[in-house]
C-alpha positions in Angstrom: 22.9 -10.9 -24.9 19.4 -9.9 -25.1 17.0 -12.1 -22.9 14.1 -13.4 -25.3 11.0 -13.2 -23.4 8.5 -16.4 -24.4 6.2 -16.4 -21.1 8.0 -19.8 -20.3 11.8 -19.7 -20.0 12.5 -16.8 -17.6 15.1 -17.8 -15.2 16.2 -16.2 -11.6 19.4 -15.4 -13.3 17.6 -13.8 -16.3 15.9 -11.7 -13.7 19.0 -10.6 -11.9 20.6 -9.2 -15.2 17.9 -7.5 -16.6 17.2 -5.8 -13.0 20.7 -5.0 -12.1 22.8 -5.3 -14.9 20.4 -3.4 -17.7 20.1 -6.5 -19.9 18.0 -5.9 -23.2 14.7 -7.8 -23.4 13.0 -8.8 -26.4 9.2 -10.1 -27.1 10.1 -13.6 -29.2 8.9 -14.2 -32.3 6.3 -16.9 -30.6 5.5 -15.2 -27.9 4.0 -12.6 -30.2 1.9 -15.0 -32.2 0.6 -16.1 -28.6 -0.3 -12.4 -27.4 -2.1 -11.7 -30.9 -4.1 -15.1 -30.4 -5.0 -14.2 -26.7 -6.4 -10.9 -28.0 -8.3 -12.4 -30.4 -10.0 -14.3 -28.3 -10.7 -11.1 -26.0 -12.3 -9.8 -29.1 -14.7 -12.8 -30.0 -15.9 -13.1 -26.0 -16.6 -8.9 -26.7 -18.4 -9.3 -29.8 -20.6 -12.3 -28.5 -21.4 -9.9 -25.8 -19.8 -12.5 -23.0 -20.2 -11.9 -19.4 -16.7 -11.5 -18.1 -15.1 -10.1 -15.3 -13.6 -6.9 -15.9 -14.6 -6.7 -19.4 -17.6 -6.4 -20.0 -18.5 -5.9 -15.7 -16.7 -3.6 -13.1 -14.4 -5.1 -10.7 -14.7 -6.2 -7.2 -17.9 -5.1 -5.4 -18.6 -3.3 -8.8 -19.0 -6.9 -10.3 -22.4 -6.3 -11.1 -22.2 -3.0 -13.0 -21.4 -2.6 -16.6 -18.7 -0.3 -18.3 -19.9 1.7 -21.4 -18.6 -0.8 -24.0 -17.5 2.8 -26.2 -16.0 3.9 -23.0 -13.3 1.0 -22.8 -10.6 3.4 -22.6 -11.6 5.6 -20.2 -13.0 2.7 -18.0 -9.2 1.1 -18.2 -7.5 4.3 -17.4 -9.8 4.9 -14.2 -9.3 1.2 -13.3 -5.6 2.1 -12.7 -6.2 5.4 -11.3 -8.5 3.9 -8.6 -5.9 1.6 -7.7 -3.0 3.9 -7.0 -3.4 3.9 -3.3 0.3 2.9 -2.3 1.9 4.1 0.7 5.3 4.8 1.7 8.6 5.0 0.1 9.3 3.9 -3.0 11.0 0.1 -4.5 14.5 0.1 -5.2 15.0 0.6 -8.8 15.9 -3.1 -9.2 12.8 -4.6 -7.7 10.8 -2.2 -9.8 12.8 -3.5 -13.2 12.3 -7.3 -11.7 8.5 -6.5 -11.7 8.6 -5.1 -15.3 10.5 -7.9 -16.7 7.8 -10.6 -14.7 4.9 -8.3 -15.9 6.1 -8.5 -19.4 7.0 -12.2 -19.5 3.8 -12.9 -18.2 1.7 -10.8 -20.8 3.8 -12.8 -23.2 1.9 -16.0 -22.6 -1.3 -14.8 -24.2 -3.4 -15.6 -21.3 -3.6 -11.9 -20.1 -5.5 -10.7 -23.4 -3.6 -7.8 -24.3 -2.7 -6.6 -27.5 1.3 -6.8 -28.4 1.6 -3.1 -28.2 1.0 -3.1 -24.8 3.9 -5.7 -24.3 6.4 -3.7 -26.6 5.4 -0.7 -24.2 6.7 -2.5 -21.3 9.6 -4.1 -23.0 10.7 -0.7 -24.6 10.6 0.8 -21.0 12.7 -1.8 -19.8 15.4 -1.3 -22.5 15.5 2.4 -21.9 17.1 2.1 -18.6 16.0 3.6 -15.0 12.8 2.7 -13.6 9.3 4.5 -12.4 9.0 5.5 -9.0 6.3 2.6 -7.4 5.4 2.7 -3.6 6.2 -0.2 -1.5 3.1 -0.4 1.1 -0.2 -1.3 0.7 -0.7 -4.6 -1.2 -2.4 -7.7 0.8 -0.6 -9.9 -1.9 -4.0 -10.8 -3.8 -2.5 -9.6 -6.7 0.0 -6.8 -5.9 -2.7 -4.1 -6.7 -1.0 -0.8 -5.4 2.3 -1.1 -6.5 0.9 -2.3 -9.9 -1.0 0.5 -10.2 1.8 2.8 -9.8 3.7 0.9 -12.6 0.8 0.6 -14.7 0.5 4.4 -14.8 4.1 5.5 -15.5 4.4 2.7 -18.5 1.4 3.5 -20.3 1.4 7.5 -20.0 0.1 8.7 -23.0 -0.5 5.2 -24.5 -4.5 4.3 -24.6 -5.7 0.8 -23.2 -8.3 -1.3 -24.6 -11.0 -3.7 -23.1 -9.2 -5.9 -20.5 -6.0 -4.2 -20.5 -6.2 -2.4 -17.3 -7.2 -5.4 -15.6 -4.4 -7.3 -17.1 -1.8 -4.5 -15.8 -3.2 -4.9 -12.2 -4.2 -8.5 -11.5 -0.8 -10.2 -11.2 1.9 -10.3 -8.7 5.1 -9.5 -10.6 6.8 -7.2 -7.6 6.3 -10.0 -4.9 7.5 -12.3 -7.5 10.4 -10.3 -9.0 11.4 -8.8 -5.4 11.2 -12.5 -4.2 13.3 -13.8 -7.3 16.1 -11.3 -6.5 16.4 -12.2 -3.1 17.0 -15.9 -3.6 19.7 -14.7 -5.8 20.9 -12.8 -3.0 20.5 -16.1 -0.7 22.6 -18.2 -2.8 25.5 -15.8 -2.3 24.7 -15.7 1.4 24.6 -19.5 2.2 28.3 -19.6 0.3 29.3 -16.7 2.1 27.9 -18.7 5.5 30.1 -21.3 4.8 33.3 -19.9 4.6 32.7 -17.6 7.6 31.8 -21.3 9.3 34.9 -23.0 8.1 37.0 -19.9 9.2 35.3 -20.1 12.6 36.1 -23.6 12.8 39.5 -22.6 12.3 39.7 -20.1 14.9 38.0 -22.3 17.5 40.4 -25.3 16.6 37.3 -27.3 16.5 37.4 -30.9 15.8 36.7 -32.0 12.2 35.1 -35.8 12.6 31.8 -33.8 12.0 32.1 -33.6 8.4 32.9 -37.1 7.8 31.4 -38.2 4.4 29.5 -41.1 6.3 27.5 -38.4 7.8 25.5 -37.7 4.8 25.7 -41.3 3.4 23.5 -42.3 6.5 21.4 -39.3 6.1 21.2 -39.1 2.4 19.9 -35.0 2.4 21.6 -33.1 -0.6 22.2 -30.0 1.1 23.6 -32.0 3.6 26.0 -33.7 1.3 26.4 -30.2 -0.5 27.6 -28.6 2.6 29.9 -31.3 4.0 31.7 -31.1 0.5 32.1 -27.7 0.2 33.0 -27.4 4.2 35.7 -30.2 3.3 37.0 -28.2 0.4 37.3 -24.9 2.2 39.3 -26.6 5.0 41.6 -28.9 2.7 45.2 -29.0 4.0 44.1 -27.4 7.2 46.2 -28.7 10.3 42.7 -29.3 12.0 42.9 -32.6 10.1 46.0 -33.6 11.9 45.5 -36.3 14.6 45.8 -34.6 18.2 44.8 -31.0 16.9 41.3 -30.7 18.4 40.8 -29.6 21.5 37.5 -31.3 22.1 36.1 -34.4 21.7 32.7 -32.6 20.9 32.6 -28.7 20.3 29.3 -26.6 21.1 26.2 -27.3 18.8 26.5 -24.0 16.7 30.3 -25.5 15.8 29.1 -29.3 15.6 25.8 -29.1 13.2 27.2 -26.5 10.9 26.9 -28.9 8.2 23.3 -30.0 9.1 21.8 -26.5 9.6 23.7 -25.3 6.3 22.1 -28.4 4.8 19.0 -27.7 5.7 19.0 -24.5 4.4 20.5 -25.3 1.2 17.6 -27.7 0.7 14.9 -25.1 1.4 16.8 -23.2 -1.1 16.8 -25.5 -3.5 12.9 -25.8 -3.2 12.6 -22.2 -3.2 14.4 -21.7 -6.7 12.0 -24.4 -8.0 9.0 -22.9 -6.9 9.8 -18.9 -7.8 10.8 -20.5 -11.4 7.7 -21.8 -11.9 6.0 -18.5 -10.5 8.0 -16.4 -12.9 6.5 -18.2 -16.0 3.2 -18.8 -14.6 -0.3 -17.0 -15.2 -1.3 -14.9 -12.3 -4.2 -13.2 -14.3 -7.8 -13.4 -13.7 -10.0 -13.6 -15.8 -8.2 -16.2 -17.7 -8.2 -16.7 -21.6 -8.5 -19.8 -23.0 -7.1 -20.5 -26.6 -8.6 -23.4 -27.2 -12.3 -22.9 -26.0 -12.2 -19.4 -27.3 -13.4 -17.8 -23.9 -12.5 -16.3 -20.8 -13.1 -18.0 -17.3 -13.1 -16.7 -13.4 -9.7 -18.0 -12.0 -7.8 -17.3 -8.6 -4.5 -17.4 -10.2 -3.5 -14.0 -8.2 -3.6 -16.0 -5.3 0.2 -16.0 -4.5 0.2 -18.5 -1.6 2.7 -21.0 -3.3 5.0 -17.9 -3.5 4.5 -16.1 -0.1 4.5 -19.7 1.8 7.6 -20.4 -0.1 9.4 -17.1 1.0 8.0 -17.6 4.7 9.7 -21.2 4.6 13.1 -19.8 3.1 13.5 -17.0 6.0 12.7 -19.9 8.8 15.4 -21.8 7.1 17.8 -19.0 7.2 17.3 -18.0 10.8 18.9 -21.0 12.5 21.3 -20.3 10.2 22.1 -16.9 11.5 21.7 -18.1 14.9 24.3 -20.4 14.9 26.7 -17.7 13.2 26.1 -15.5 16.1 26.5 -18.1 18.8 29.8 -19.3 16.9 31.0 -15.2 16.9 30.2 -14.6 20.8 31.9 -18.4 21.8 34.9 -17.5 20.0 35.1 -14.4 22.4 35.0 -16.3 25.4 38.1 -17.6 27.0 36.6 -20.4 29.0 35.5 -22.1 25.6 38.8 -21.2 23.5 41.3 -21.4 25.7 42.2 -17.8 24.1 42.1 -14.5 26.2 38.5 -12.9 26.9 37.3 -10.8 23.9 40.4 -12.1 22.0 42.6 -9.3 23.2 45.9 -9.1 21.6 47.6 -8.6 25.3 45.8 -10.0 28.4 45.6 -8.8 31.7 44.7 -5.3 31.0 41.5 -3.4 31.4 40.8 -3.7 27.4 37.4 -5.4 26.2 39.2 -6.3 22.8 36.6 -7.4 20.1 34.1 -8.4 23.3 31.4 -5.7 22.3 31.1 -7.1 18.7 28.6 -9.7 20.7 26.3 -7.0 21.3 25.5 -6.3 17.3 25.8 -9.8 16.5 22.7 -10.5 18.7 20.7 -7.1 17.9 20.7 -8.6 14.4 20.3 -12.2 14.8 16.8 -11.5 17.3 15.7 -8.9 14.5 16.0 -11.5 12.4 14.2 -14.2 14.1 11.3 -12.0 14.6 11.1 -11.1 10.7 11.5 -15.1 9.9 7.9 -15.0 11.4 5.5 -16.5 8.5 2.9 -14.0 7.1 1.0 -16.3 5.0 -1.1 -17.7 7.5 -2.3 -14.0 8.4 -6.0 -13.2 7.1 -7.8 -10.6 5.7 -10.7 -8.5 6.7 -14.1 -10.1 5.0 -15.5 -6.4 5.2 -13.6 -5.2 2.4 -15.6 -5.4 -1.0 -19.0 -6.6 0.6 -17.3 -9.7 2.1 -15.7 -11.1 -1.3 -11.8 -10.4 -0.6 -11.9 -12.5 2.1 -8.3 -14.1 2.2 -4.9 -12.7 1.6 -1.2 -13.7 1.5 0.8 -10.9 2.3 3.4 -11.9 -0.6 5.0 -8.8 -0.9 5.5 -8.8 2.8 7.3 -12.0 2.6 9.8 -11.2 -0.3 10.3 -7.8 1.6 11.1 -9.8 4.7 13.3 -12.1 3.0 15.1 -9.1 1.4 15.9 -7.9 4.9 16.7 -10.9 6.7 19.4 -11.3 4.1 21.1 -8.2 4.7 20.9 -9.0 8.5 22.7 -11.8 7.9 25.3 -10.2 5.8 26.3 -8.5 8.0 26.4 -11.2 10.8 29.1 -12.8 8.5 31.0 -10.0 8.5 31.2 -10.2 12.4 32.0 -13.6 12.1 34.9 -13.2 9.9 36.7 -10.3 11.9 36.1 -12.7 15.2 37.7 -15.6 13.4 40.4 -14.1 11.9 41.6 -12.5 15.2 41.2 -15.8 16.8 43.0 -17.3 14.3 46.0 -14.6 14.6 46.3 -15.5 18.4 46.4 -18.9 17.9 49.9 -18.3 15.7 48.3 -18.5 12.5 48.1 -22.2 12.1 48.2 -23.8 8.7 44.7 -23.0 7.2 43.0 -24.8 4.5 42.6 -23.6 1.1 39.4 -22.3 1.2 39.9 -20.8 4.8 43.4 -19.0 4.0 42.2 -17.4 1.0 39.3 -16.0 3.3 41.7 -14.9 5.9 43.7 -13.2 3.6 40.6 -11.2 1.8 39.5 -10.3 5.6 42.7 -8.9 6.6 43.4 -7.1 3.5 39.7 -5.1 4.6 40.2 -5.1 8.2 43.9 -5.3 10.3 44.4 -7.4 13.5 43.3 -5.7 16.7 46.3 -5.1 18.7 46.5 -3.8 22.5 44.2 -1.0 23.2 42.7 -0.9 19.4 38.9 -0.4 19.4 36.9 -3.0 17.5 36.8 -2.5 13.9 34.5 0.8 13.8 33.5 0.2 9.9 32.6 -3.5 8.6 31.6 -1.8 4.9 34.4 -3.5 3.1 33.9 -6.9 4.6 29.9 -6.4 3.5 31.2 -5.8 0.1 33.4 -8.7 0.1 30.4 -10.7 1.2 28.3 -9.5 -1.3 30.8 -9.4 -4.0 30.2 -13.6 -3.9 33.9 -14.2 -4.1 34.7 -14.8 -0.7 36.8 -17.6 -0.1 37.8 -18.2 -3.7 41.3 -16.7 -3.7 
């Protein structure tokens, strides 16, 4: 089914389908009317000779100068060319396509003041498949200017721009927003996978399940905590751990005992992030802004992506403790003093083999990197020297989004390690009766990674488990 772009209804799931599955898009009829009305306002302002930033003036430090009214096409081409200062490796194609979808949807609101032919040009480029090469580095987040310029140059090749259109193609945060939307979709899947891996670790540790009592959420009514408790109880339904006298400890280490609280906090953060990014996918991000009713354009600061950047910072901050706990559970499952199983979960204790002990090293390396990447970037400040001191703050929204995607990838690898270690512990406990979801997860792990027998080295390749985690089917049978 084609995704209709209206300027108000684009969802995170729509972005995923467009960016990764090649879903076709179309400019909705009502959006065409909005775009045409916005363009009419631009033409009225031009005819009146209104002083409008980027229309009757230059941009940035050159706002005091005026382009030749008869030279608008060349001025707009030069505007894009002058911002093509991106650096480094290109964005992945799915991020570029997500940005294109966000750009087209933003222009569909009509508040950018472009012609409908330009929006059609972007839509046609999306529907043709593929994605132009756009360099990833170089934006401070007050509009994703260098990346936007690369994209604009590719999309408008052979297309003559008119007044205001160059600035409309530059002055937005489509890359930050699109990248964040994809990352949030991946985070949804990762949170579920963390829950499954955590439940499997409870089985491997032979942990106490009093931590999952329904009253935990009744007396502390966070929605995320209630959801985490429900999911963990469902995954562990039918497990032998519910039997009286099964638990080895009155209280387990905190990484096991507070699993629903840590995951619940992450789920609440994710719900907030989804709401914020859903707003941003359909928000005005341009300057100047077309006012339909007043038939004029006004200078605004909607290109400041702080709501987006701060939200993505928050998501990384909420994710890091969950990854830290996953690492700690894996490390503790390898320690005989805590599990009652052989050190390193070796199949036959008493020899010189280390079993799975060395998996603790990459787990700790991964989580250390995740903690470093979790540091907020939206508090960073920019130099007031650039553009004669006019551009004196930044959001670093593109960096915030990129770091979230990086932390998620680290998290997927931590989940893979926790799954391997937990499955090994379950085998050494004699494969007791597992829960409905944990049994399915255990079987999925064993289909991809075999039990480490005596003198077997740790699994050299966890990529099959990464594919399982990214499939979203872990623990579903």
